[in-house]
Each structure stands twice: as structure tokens, then as C-alpha cells.
Backbone as JSON, one array per atom type, in Angstrom:
{
  "sequence": "XXXXXXXXXXXXXXXXXXXXXXXXXXXXXXXXXXXXXXXXXXXXXXXXXXXXXXXXXXXXXXXXXXXXXXXXXXXXXXXXXXXXXXXXXXXXXXXXXXXXXXXXXXXXXXXXXXXXXXXXXXXXXXXXXXXXXXXXXXXXXXXXXXXXXXXXXXXXXXXXXXXXXXXXXXXXXXXXXXXXXXXXXXXXXXXXXXXXXXX",
  "N": [[37.89, -1.14, -12.2], [35.5, -1.69, -9.74], [32.41, -3.8, -9.83], [29.46, -2.91, -8.43], [27.09, -4.87, -7.01], [25.04, -4.28, -5.42], [23.93, -2.12, -6.19], [23.42, -2.64, -8.91], [21.29, -4.39, -8.32], [19.64, -2.7, -7.05], [19.02, -0.97, -9.37], [17.58, -2.7, -11.16], [15.24, -3.41, -9.39], [14.19, -0.89, -9.36], [13.52, -0.47, -12.23], [11.92, -2.61, -12.44], [9.78, -2.2, -10.9], [8.42, -0.03, -12.36], [7.74, -1.37, -14.64], [6.26, -3.63, -13.81], [4.12, -2.2, -12.65], [2.9, -1.02, -14.76], [2.24, -3.27, -16.2], [1.74, -5.62, -15.12], [2.47, -8.98, -13.63], [1.91, -10.94, -15.68], [2.11, -9.55, -18.0], [4.39, -8.18, -17.94], [7.74, -7.73, -19.0], [10.87, -9.57, -18.92], [13.23, -8.9, -20.4], [12.59, -6.14, -21.12], [12.91, -5.08, -18.55], [15.48, -5.43, -17.92], [16.77, -4.23, -20.07], [15.98, -1.57, -19.36], [16.98, -1.22, -16.92], [19.71, -1.31, -17.83], [21.25, -3.77, -17.8], [22.24, -7.3, -18.37], [19.69, -9.62, -18.87], [19.98, -11.82, -17.59], [21.02, -11.37, -15.15], [18.7, -10.71, -13.69], [17.72, -13.34, -13.07], [19.7, -14.37, -11.7], [19.75, -12.66, -9.36], [17.2, -12.91, -8.47], [15.89, -15.18, -9.19], [13.18, -15.86, -10.61], [10.82, -14.38, -12.78], [8.32, -13.84, -11.14], [9.26, -14.0, -8.64], [10.7, -11.64, -8.67], [8.85, -9.76, -8.93], [7.56, -10.11, -6.59], [9.51, -9.34, -4.83], [9.52, -6.57, -5.39], [7.1, -5.63, -4.78], [7.2, -6.03, -2.07], [9.23, -4.29, -1.4], [7.91, -1.9, -2.07], [5.73, -1.8, -0.2], [7.27, -1.69, 2.19], [8.14, 1.01, 1.88], [5.98, 2.47, 2.06], [5.04, 1.79, 4.6], [7.01, 2.94, 6.12], [6.93, 5.63, 5.47], [4.23, 6.22, 6.13], [3.28, 5.86, 9.03], [1.4, 4.34, 11.46], [0.84, 4.86, 14.92], [-0.2, 4.25, 18.23], [-2.17, 6.79, 19.68], [-2.15, 8.55, 17.47], [-4.04, 10.68, 15.45], [-6.65, 9.31, 14.04], [-8.0, 10.2, 11.76], [-6.21, 11.94, 10.55], [-4.33, 10.25, 9.91], [-5.62, 8.94, 7.84], [-5.62, 10.96, 6.04], [-2.78, 11.39, 5.51], [-2.31, 8.78, 4.33], [-3.89, 8.99, 2.03], [-2.6, 11.2, 0.77], [0.13, 10.0, 0.38], [-0.46, 7.89, -1.53], [-2.0, 9.32, -3.55], [0.4, 10.84, -4.44], [2.3, 8.73, -4.97], [1.46, 6.79, -7.1], [2.05, 4.19, -8.06], [2.11, 2.03, -6.3], [-0.54, 1.34, -5.68], [-1.23, 0.29, -8.0], [0.49, -1.76, -8.26], [-0.42, -3.35, -6.03], [-3.0, -3.87, -7.02], [-2.42, -5.48, -9.23], [-1.26, -7.68, -7.94], [-3.32, -8.61, -6.33], [-4.92, -9.56, -8.6], [-3.38, -11.35, -9.6], [-2.69, -13.47, -7.43], [-5.14, -13.79, -6.22], [-7.02, -15.41, -3.97], [-5.03, -16.92, -3.03], [-2.22, -17.94, -0.76], [-0.13, -15.32, 0.04], [3.24, -14.33, -0.58], [5.42, -14.04, 2.11], [3.34, -13.63, 3.63], [2.57, -14.08, 6.41], [4.21, -12.04, 7.71], [3.41, -9.78, 6.58], [0.78, -9.89, 7.73], [1.26, -9.61, 10.42], [2.15, -6.97, 10.4], [-0.15, -5.52, 9.91], [-1.65, -6.35, 12.11], [-0.24, -4.85, 14.04], [-0.94, -2.33, 13.2], [-3.73, -2.36, 13.61], [-3.76, -2.69, 16.33], [-2.77, -0.14, 17.17], [-4.59, 1.53, 16.14], [-6.68, 0.94, 17.65], [-5.72, 1.88, 20.11], [-5.46, 4.62, 19.56], [-8.26, 5.28, 18.97], [-9.0, 5.02, 21.51], [-10.52, 2.87, 22.81], [-12.26, 1.03, 25.07], [-10.43, -1.6, 26.97], [-9.26, -4.67, 28.34], [-6.07, -4.73, 30.27], [-3.52, -6.06, 28.31], [-5.22, -7.3, 26.62], [-6.52, -8.25, 23.34], [-6.95, -6.14, 20.61], [-10.21, -4.85, 20.19], [-12.68, -6.63, 18.15], [-14.01, -5.07, 16.2], [-12.41, -3.08, 15.5], [-10.62, -3.97, 13.47], [-12.03, -4.1, 10.89], [-12.71, -1.39, 10.58], [-10.17, -0.35, 10.26], [-9.5, -1.36, 7.66], [-11.56, 0.03, 6.26], [-10.92, 2.64, 6.66], [-8.39, 2.7, 5.19], [-9.25, 2.03, 2.81], [-11.02, 4.33, 2.03], [-8.92, 6.21, 1.78], [-7.5, 5.26, -0.18], [-9.08, 4.55, -2.52], [-9.94, 6.59, -4.33], [-7.66, 6.91, -5.86], [-6.91, 4.32, -6.72], [-8.94, 3.96, -8.6], [-9.08, 6.15, -10.52], [-10.61, 7.05, -12.68], [-13.23, 6.46, -12.03], [-13.62, 8.27, -9.93], [-13.4, 10.7, -11.32], [-15.46, 10.39, -13.08], [-17.77, 10.37, -11.34], [-17.51, 12.55, -9.81], [-16.6, 14.53, -11.51], [-15.59, 17.78, -12.47], [-16.38, 19.14, -10.33], [-15.4, 18.96, -7.68], [-12.49, 19.88, -6.47], [-9.05, 18.75, -6.06], [-8.09, 19.06, -3.47], [-10.53, 19.49, -1.96], [-11.68, 16.93, -2.17], [-9.89, 15.51, -0.7], [-10.0, 16.9, 1.83], [-12.78, 16.04, 2.39], [-12.65, 13.22, 2.55], [-10.86, 12.99, 4.84], [-12.52, 14.4, 6.95], [-14.75, 12.73, 6.58], [-13.79, 10.16, 7.71], [-13.09, 11.12, 10.07], [-15.58, 11.61, 11.3], [-16.54, 8.8, 11.03], [-14.91, 7.4, 12.91], [-15.4, 8.8, 15.2], [-17.99, 8.07, 15.43], [-17.77, 5.19, 15.65], [-16.4, 5.18, 18.06], [-18.29, 5.95, 19.99], [-20.29, 4.23, 19.55], [-22.22, 5.22, 17.92]],
  "CA": [[36.77, -0.48, -11.46], [34.76, -2.98, -9.25], [31.02, -3.52, -10.02], [28.58, -2.81, -7.19], [25.94, -5.58, -7.02], [23.82, -3.85, -4.75], [23.6, -0.81, -7.29], [22.72, -3.23, -10.07], [19.97, -4.92, -7.97], [18.71, -1.72, -7.0], [18.62, -0.53, -10.53], [16.7, -3.8, -11.51], [14.03, -3.23, -8.59], [13.51, 0.39, -9.82], [13.08, -0.81, -13.43], [11.0, -3.67, -12.39], [8.6, -1.28, -10.16], [7.52, 0.59, -13.43], [7.42, -2.44, -15.58], [5.13, -4.26, -13.2], [2.9, -1.53, -12.29], [2.42, -0.93, -16.01], [1.79, -4.6, -17.23], [1.54, -6.69, -13.96], [3.21, -10.04, -13.7], [1.91, -11.71, -16.97], [2.54, -8.66, -19.12], [5.78, -7.65, -17.77], [8.89, -8.59, -19.75], [12.13, -9.1, -18.33], [14.04, -8.19, -21.4], [12.45, -4.51, -20.96], [13.36, -4.66, -16.96], [16.89, -5.55, -17.94], [17.04, -3.01, -20.76], [15.85, -0.45, -18.67], [18.22, -1.25, -15.83], [21.06, -1.38, -18.34], [22.11, -4.9, -17.57], [21.85, -8.35, -18.9], [18.47, -10.23, -18.27], [20.48, -13.17, -16.71], [21.12, -10.81, -13.71], [17.38, -10.89, -13.01], [17.51, -14.78, -12.54], [20.78, -14.67, -10.64], [19.24, -12.03, -8.25], [15.87, -13.21, -7.91], [15.42, -16.61, -9.37], [12.46, -15.67, -11.8], [9.99, -12.96, -12.72], [7.35, -13.76, -9.98], [10.0, -13.64, -7.32], [11.12, -10.31, -8.69], [7.52, -9.02, -8.63], [7.22, -10.27, -5.0], [10.52, -8.24, -4.25], [9.05, -5.25, -5.76], [5.9, -5.21, -3.8], [7.68, -6.05, -0.75], [9.88, -2.9, -1.33], [6.95, -0.8, -2.06], [5.15, -1.71, 0.98], [8.29, -1.23, 3.19], [8.31, 2.24, 1.66], [4.71, 3.07, 2.56], [5.15, 1.5, 6.03], [8.01, 3.92, 6.59], [6.38, 7.06, 5.15], [2.83, 6.56, 6.84], [3.18, 4.87, 10.19], [0.28, 4.51, 12.43], [1.04, 4.67, 16.07], [-1.18, 4.73, 19.24], [-2.24, 8.35, 20.0], [-2.23, 9.25, 16.33], [-5.5, 10.92, 15.04], [-6.91, 8.24, 12.62], [-8.41, 10.97, 10.42], [-5.15, 12.58, 10.07], [-3.58, 9.08, 9.36], [-6.27, 8.71, 6.43], [-5.17, 12.03, 5.09], [-1.44, 10.97, 5.16], [-2.4, 7.68, 3.52], [-4.5, 9.72, 0.94], [-1.53, 12.02, 0.04], [1.1, 9.16, -0.17], [-0.96, 7.23, -2.64], [-1.87, 10.3, -4.56], [1.8, 10.98, -4.74], [2.96, 7.49, -5.38], [0.33, 5.78, -7.66], [2.56, 2.86, -8.53], [1.83, 1.01, -5.08], [-1.67, 1.04, -5.89], [-1.21, -0.48, -9.39], [1.21, -3.06, -8.06], [-1.48, -4.19, -5.21], [-4.22, -4.35, -7.93], [-1.96, -6.6, -9.98], [-1.04, -8.49, -7.15], [-4.55, -9.21, -6.1], [-5.55, -10.24, -9.6], [-2.57, -12.57, -9.88], [-2.66, -14.12, -6.48], [-6.56, -13.99, -5.74], [-7.24, -15.84, -2.58], [-3.83, -17.77, -2.42], [-1.23, -17.3, 0.08], [0.94, -14.33, -0.41], [4.62, -14.31, -0.42], [5.64, -12.99, 3.25], [1.93, -13.33, 4.2], [2.69, -13.97, 7.98], [4.96, -10.91, 8.02], [2.36, -8.71, 6.37], [-0.5, -9.85, 8.58], [1.64, -9.14, 11.7], [2.22, -5.45, 10.17], [-1.63, -5.01, 10.05], [-2.11, -6.45, 13.44], [0.24, -3.69, 14.73], [-1.68, -1.13, 13.01], [-4.94, -2.5, 14.35], [-3.58, -2.37, 17.77], [-2.52, 1.25, 17.22], [-5.78, 2.34, 15.75], [-7.53, 0.74, 18.74], [-5.28, 2.93, 21.22], [-5.9, 5.89, 18.94], [-9.67, 5.33, 19.25], [-9.35, 5.08, 22.9], [-11.56, 1.96, 23.07], [-11.83, 0.28, 26.46], [-10.14, -3.02, 26.9], [-8.42, -5.1, 29.57], [-4.62, -4.97, 29.96], [-3.03, -7.29, 27.6], [-6.34, -7.95, 25.67], [-6.34, -7.91, 21.91], [-7.64, -4.9, 20.16], [-11.7, -5.19, 20.04], [-12.91, -7.28, 16.86], [-14.47, -4.11, 15.36], [-11.12, -2.22, 14.8], [-9.97, -4.56, 12.0], [-13.08, -3.64, 9.75], [-12.53, 0.05, 10.72], [-8.87, 0.0, 9.69], [-9.71, -1.6, 6.17], [-12.34, 0.96, 5.7], [-10.07, 3.9, 6.54], [-7.34, 2.66, 4.16], [-10.14, 2.08, 1.58], [-11.48, 5.73, 1.97], [-7.87, 7.14, 1.37], [-6.81, 4.76, -1.57], [-9.83, 4.1, -3.66], [-9.99, 7.53, -5.49], [-6.42, 6.76, -6.7], [-7.01, 3.04, -7.45], [-9.81, 3.99, -9.72], [-9.16, 7.52, -10.88], [-11.51, 7.23, -13.55], [-14.44, 6.47, -11.32], [-13.62, 9.5, -9.2], [-13.53, 11.51, -12.42], [-16.89, 10.27, -13.62], [-18.83, 10.72, -10.24], [-17.13, 14.25, -9.18], [-16.42, 15.55, -12.63], [-14.84, 18.88, -12.14], [-17.06, 19.88, -9.28], [-14.69, 18.78, -6.38], [-11.09, 19.98, -6.63], [-8.4, 17.5, -5.06], [-8.16, 19.49, -2.03], [-11.87, 19.24, -1.35], [-11.84, 15.49, -1.96], [-9.06, 15.02, 0.61], [-10.8, 17.28, 3.07], [-13.97, 15.4, 2.61], [-12.24, 11.99, 2.93], [-10.54, 13.12, 6.28], [-13.66, 14.65, 7.61], [-15.75, 11.44, 6.72], [-13.11, 9.36, 8.52], [-13.3, 11.61, 11.6], [-17.0, 11.26, 11.92], [-16.67, 7.57, 11.19], [-14.17, 7.05, 14.08], [-16.1, 9.29, 16.4], [-19.31, 6.96, 15.73], [-17.3, 3.83, 16.23], [-15.89, 5.26, 19.69], [-19.48, 6.07, 20.89], [-21.32, 3.19, 19.23], [-23.55, 5.6, 17.12]],
  "C": [[35.68, -1.79, -11.02], [33.12, -2.67, -9.54], [30.11, -3.67, -8.69], [27.25, -3.57, -7.39], [24.77, -5.08, -6.42], [23.14, -2.53, -5.58], [22.9, -1.38, -8.31], [21.33, -3.95, -9.66], [19.1, -3.87, -7.76], [18.05, -1.01, -8.38], [17.47, -1.6, -11.17], [15.27, -3.65, -10.82], [13.28, -1.87, -9.16], [13.0, 0.23, -11.34], [11.73, -1.58, -13.48], [9.63, -3.07, -11.79], [7.83, -0.78, -11.2], [7.02, -0.31, -14.48], [6.19, -3.12, -15.09], [3.92, -3.38, -13.0], [2.24, -1.23, -13.68], [1.64, -2.21, -16.63], [1.53, -5.73, -16.32], [2.4, -7.93, -14.39], [3.13, -10.71, -15.09], [2.46, -10.99, -17.93], [3.95, -8.15, -19.07], [6.85, -8.49, -18.59], [10.16, -8.31, -19.19], [13.25, -8.61, -19.13], [13.76, -6.59, -21.2], [12.99, -4.17, -19.63], [14.89, -4.56, -17.55], [17.33, -4.32, -18.75], [17.14, -1.64, -20.09], [16.81, -0.15, -17.4], [19.69, -1.09, -16.28], [21.85, -2.57, -18.12], [21.61, -6.15, -18.3], [20.65, -9.16, -18.35], [18.9, -11.32, -17.52], [20.58, -12.66, -15.43], [19.81, -10.92, -12.97], [17.36, -12.26, -12.34], [18.6, -14.93, -11.54], [20.4, -13.79, -9.43], [18.03, -12.53, -7.47], [15.26, -14.36, -8.38], [14.41, -16.61, -10.61], [11.61, -14.36, -11.64], [9.08, -12.9, -11.67], [8.23, -13.4, -8.82], [10.52, -12.07, -7.44], [9.9, -9.38, -8.54], [7.21, -9.0, -7.25], [8.32, -9.18, -4.43], [10.15, -6.78, -4.41], [8.03, -4.77, -4.96], [6.26, -5.24, -2.58], [8.43, -4.67, -0.47], [8.96, -1.93, -1.19], [6.1, -0.72, -0.82], [6.01, -1.41, 2.2], [8.12, 0.45, 2.99], [6.94, 2.97, 2.35], [4.43, 3.03, 4.01], [5.87, 2.79, 6.84], [7.42, 5.32, 6.54], [5.13, 7.31, 5.72], [2.64, 5.65, 7.9], [1.94, 5.16, 10.84], [0.47, 3.97, 13.78], [0.07, 5.07, 17.14], [-1.0, 6.14, 19.55], [-2.51, 9.06, 18.8], [-3.72, 9.51, 16.1], [-5.74, 10.23, 13.94], [-7.29, 9.02, 11.64], [-7.22, 11.61, 9.76], [-4.25, 11.39, 9.47], [-4.31, 8.89, 7.89], [-5.67, 9.71, 5.63], [-3.65, 11.73, 4.76], [-1.47, 9.75, 4.16], [-2.94, 8.22, 2.07], [-3.35, 10.3, 0.19], [-0.4, 10.88, -0.37], [0.6, 8.41, -1.55], [-1.36, 8.18, -3.92], [-0.6, 10.79, -5.11], [2.63, 10.09, -5.35], [1.97, 6.56, -5.91], [0.75, 4.51, -8.06], [2.18, 1.7, -7.62], [0.45, 0.58, -5.35], [-1.81, 0.08, -6.88], [-0.63, -1.64, -8.94], [0.22, -4.01, -6.99], [-2.54, -4.72, -5.95], [-3.62, -5.41, -8.56], [-1.66, -7.95, -9.1], [-2.3, -9.51, -6.68], [-4.95, -10.06, -7.49], [-4.63, -11.52, -10.02], [-2.61, -13.66, -8.69], [-4.3, -14.69, -6.07], [-6.33, -14.15, -4.22], [-5.9, -16.59, -2.17], [-3.12, -17.08, -1.56], [-0.23, -16.49, -0.47], [2.37, -14.62, -0.03], [4.89, -13.56, 0.81], [4.18, -12.73, 3.94], [1.99, -13.12, 5.68], [3.21, -12.64, 8.35], [3.95, -9.65, 7.92], [1.17, -8.61, 7.28], [0.05, -9.25, 9.91], [1.75, -7.41, 11.53], [0.99, -4.91, 10.4], [-2.12, -5.2, 11.24], [-1.56, -5.42, 14.18], [-0.48, -2.43, 14.48], [-2.99, -1.2, 13.56], [-4.83, -2.22, 15.72], [-3.34, -0.93, 17.91], [-3.65, 2.13, 16.98], [-6.68, 2.22, 17.09], [-7.17, 1.55, 20.01], [-5.77, 4.29, 20.88], [-7.36, 6.3, 19.24], [-10.05, 5.3, 20.56], [-10.6, 4.06, 23.25], [-11.26, 1.15, 24.21], [-11.49, -1.28, 26.27], [-9.2, -3.39, 28.09], [-6.98, -5.0, 29.29], [-4.24, -6.16, 29.26], [-4.04, -7.86, 26.55], [-6.1, -7.53, 24.43], [-7.31, -6.72, 21.6], [-9.1, -5.67, 19.88], [-11.91, -5.64, 18.42], [-13.4, -6.13, 15.97], [-13.47, -3.16, 14.72], [-10.75, -2.62, 13.55], [-10.86, -4.02, 10.86], [-12.81, -2.03, 9.59], [-11.21, 0.4, 10.0], [-8.9, -0.35, 8.18], [-10.57, -0.4, 5.59], [-11.78, 2.18, 5.5], [-9.06, 3.73, 5.4], [-8.18, 2.79, 2.75], [-10.53, 3.55, 1.16], [-10.29, 6.41, 1.3], [-7.36, 6.55, 0.02], [-7.65, 4.69, -2.81], [-9.94, 5.25, -4.82], [-8.68, 7.41, -6.47], [-6.3, 5.34, -7.31], [-7.73, 3.1, -8.67], [-10.26, 5.38, -10.02], [-10.27, 7.91, -11.71], [-13.02, 7.17, -13.05], [-14.57, 7.8, -10.52], [-14.03, 10.58, -10.33], [-15.02, 11.7, -12.85], [-18.0, 10.77, -12.56], [-18.64, 12.24, -9.91], [-17.08, 15.07, -10.37], [-15.4, 16.54, -12.32], [-15.25, 19.51, -10.87], [-16.18, 19.97, -7.89], [-13.1, 18.72, -6.8], [-10.32, 18.96, -5.73], [-8.46, 17.78, -3.85], [-9.32, 19.17, -1.32], [-12.05, 17.79, -1.21], [-11.11, 14.94, -0.85], [-9.8, 15.44, 1.68], [-12.06, 16.32, 3.27], [-13.79, 13.9, 3.12], [-11.79, 11.99, 4.4], [-11.57, 13.45, 7.09], [-14.6, 13.35, 7.81], [-15.24, 10.48, 7.73], [-13.27, 9.86, 10.02], [-14.58, 11.35, 12.02], [-17.06, 9.73, 12.01], [-16.09, 7.0, 12.53], [-14.82, 7.5, 15.16], [-17.42, 8.34, 16.74], [-18.89, 5.72, 16.1], [-16.85, 3.98, 17.68], [-17.25, 5.24, 20.48], [-20.59, 4.96, 20.4], [-22.43, 3.89, 18.42], [-23.64, 4.93, 15.89]]
}
């Protein structure tokens, strides 16, 4: 029976996803990842080189998943996009934890694949500018004010899942999950309308 290296690598990435989300780069253990994947830990070094490169591969894969699951295209309703981002992170809390660990680890250092990630967000900024129907000349870049709008919209959608304890302390049991989602979407809708009209 032939071994399937792709399957082994996928098992390692899946196991590492959970380990890094729970413990970050510093606290994650390659022996636990290997045991969870059912392989020798030398396979980790063979496939990825070291623990940090494995972490980077896990984050890159998670970002690819969210990009595929929650695209933003010109003409999309920005508020509905926020709702989709909210739903994705509610249903997939591991990505938020990975990004928090990445921020703690790298701080302001250059990220692996940073240029590619920046281009991804530049595409989202351009799509958001089209969705907001902001006036601009043909071929002109998105207006400067769109980038902070995108960051704010993503923050609105993700923050309750990044710090669920804060959401619980502030909201208590007064606001069911569905009400919070509706609030976030409607808040985003009003904010985008205000940005369009300059109000």
C-alpha cells in the first residue's frame, strides 16, 4: 500500500490548526501535533521545515478558506458582506484565535506572504469602493477613505467573536445572538450610507 504524502500533510495541517489556535506558536508542541496527526514528528520538519513555518502554513490556509467562503465583489451590499463575515467567524472561531496569536508573535514585523495578503485586501478595498458607488475617475485607485471603512466593517463583524467574554460582560443575556448580528449589519449599513453621503 502506497503512502499518500498529501494526505499526511493535510492531517498535519488539521492537527496544527487546533494546536496553534489553542496555544499559539510559543505554546504549541510539535509532538502533540504529530501525535494528533498520527505521524512521526520528523514529518513536520520534512514538510514544513520548522514550527514557525508550519504555523505560517496554517494561517495561510485559514485565510484562503475565509477568502473563498466570504468574498467581496463590486456590487455586493457591504452590510450583507459584514453579516457573512460575522457568520463565518461565529461558526469558525479558530481563525480569529490564529490571527490574534499571529499578531502577538509578529507584532509589527513583516508577515510571511505579506505582499500577497496586502494585494488581497487591496482587491477588497477596490470592490468595496465599487459597492459604495463612490465617484472616481476611470482607472483611479479607490478613494483613501475606503480602506479604513473596510477595516472598521471587518472589525464590527469579528470583534464579538475575538473577545466573547467582553460581549458577554457588556450584553449579558439581554441580546440574543441573532439580535447582535442584526445590530452589527444594520450599524454597518448606516455607516456605509453615511460614508457615501459624507454625513
